C-alpha positions in Angstrom: 87.8 105.5 80.1 90.2 106.4 77.2 93.7 108.1 78.0 94.3 111.7 76.8 97.0 110.1 74.0 94.5 107.7 72.7 92.1 110.4 72.1 95.0 112.7 70.4 96.3 109.9 68.4 93.0 109.3 67.0 92.0 112.9 66.5 95.8 113.2 64.5 94.5 110.0 62.3 91.5 111.7 61.8 93.0 115.2 60.6 95.4 113.4 58.3 92.4 111.6 56.7 90.6 114.7 56.3 93.7 116.5 54.8 94.3 113.6 52.7 90.5 113.6 51.5 90.5 117.2 50.7 93.8 117.7 48.6 94.7 113.8 47.5 91.0 112.6 46.6 89.9 115.8 45.5 92.5 118.3 44.4 93.2 121.9 45.3 91.6 123.7 42.4 88.3 121.5 43.1 88.9 122.8 46.7 88.9 126.4 46.0 86.3 126.2 43.6 83.7 124.6 45.5 84.6 125.8 48.7 82.0 128.8 49.3 79.3 126.3 48.5 77.1 125.6 51.4 75.7 122.0 50.5 79.7 121.3 49.9 80.9 122.5 53.4 77.7 120.5 55.2 78.7 117.3 53.3 82.2 117.7 53.9 81.6 118.6 57.6 79.1 115.7 57.9 81.5 113.1 56.2 84.2 114.4 58.5 82.1 113.7 61.4 81.4 110.4 60.3 85.1 109.4 59.8 86.1 110.7 63.3 83.2 108.8 64.9 84.2 105.4 62.9 87.7 105.5 64.4 86.6 106.2 67.8 84.2 103.1 67.1 87.1 101.0 65.7 89.5 102.1 68.1 88.7 99.0 70.5 88.8 96.4 67.6 92.1 97.9 66.1 94.2 97.5 69.7 92.9 93.6 69.9 94.9 91.9 67.3 96.5 92.3 63.9 94.1 90.2 62.0 91.2 92.5 63.0 93.6 95.4 61.8 94.1 94.0 58.8 90.4 93.4 57.9 89.7 96.8 58.7 92.2 98.3 56.8 91.4 96.3 53.5 87.5 97.2 54.3 88.5 100.8 54.9 90.8 100.6 51.6 88.1 99.1 49.6 85.4 101.9 50.3 88.2 104.7 49.6 89.1 103.6 46.4 85.7 103.9 45.0 85.3 107.7 45.6 88.9 108.2 44.6 88.0 106.5 41.1 84.7 108.4 40.6 86.7 111.6 41.2 89.4 111.0 38.8 86.9 109.8 36.1 85.0 112.9 36.6 88.3 115.2 36.1 88.8 113.3 32.9 85.4 114.0 31.5 86.3 118.0 31.7 
């Protein structure tokens, strides 16, 4: 069974990732323009839930060795860079 400090740490990391997604990958004006669209809210909620589940799934892997931490970090970084580039390209078109 997980300790409450481990759960709180995971939830804190999740909150930071969600806020980074909202205000760094997307910008504040995009959030304000699209927050009232139900599809955007549902998609964001589902992707946030997926990130939370991924964090709880990867927690045992990340606590074992530094090699596994580095592998997960690299895979996650590659997965995060793709949408960031896409959003930046779309911003330049507008």
